[in-house]
N, C-alpha and C positions, 0 to 999 in steps of 0.2 A: 577345513570347514570352519575353524575358529577365526581365521582371518576374514572369511566371507561374512561371518556372523557380525563382526565388529563394524563392517562397512554398510550393513543394512540400515536403511532409513529408520529413524526413531519414530516417525509419524506413521509411515505406511508399513513398517516392519520389513522393509526390503522387498516388497512385492513389486515395486515399480522403479525404485531409485535408491541411491546411497545417501548417507548422511551429508556428503559433500554436495550432492545435487539438491537435497532439501535445503541446505544452508544457502546455496546460491539462489534458489527460487524464493526463499524467505527474504533475502536482501533485495532482490529485484521487485518483488511484490510490495515490500515496504516503501521502496523508492517511488514506485508507480502510485501507490496510495497517497504519499506525501505530495507528489506532483499534482494529482487530481484534486486533492484537498485545497492546495494553494490556488489552483485555477478557479475552482468553484467559489472559494472564499472571496477572491478578487471580484468575480462576477456578482456575487451577492452584495459585496461592499458598494459596487457601482449602483446597483438597484436601490439600496437603502439610502445612499447619498442623494440620488436624484429625487427620491420620494421625500426625504427630509427637506431638500431645497424647495420643493413644491409647497410643503406645509409652511415653511418659514416665509415664503414670499406672499402668502395669503393674509 
């Protein structure tokens, strides 16, 4: 039981996964968040740039 106790997930308490699974999920979710943040930042940059160009041309 001591070995099983050490492998339990720190967040869920071992109810659904282990520490290794939680760590892997944390890494994947962080990478996905960074990817989406980069994508949406670039989209917003394009909108802001085109709006600024409209104001500068007037």
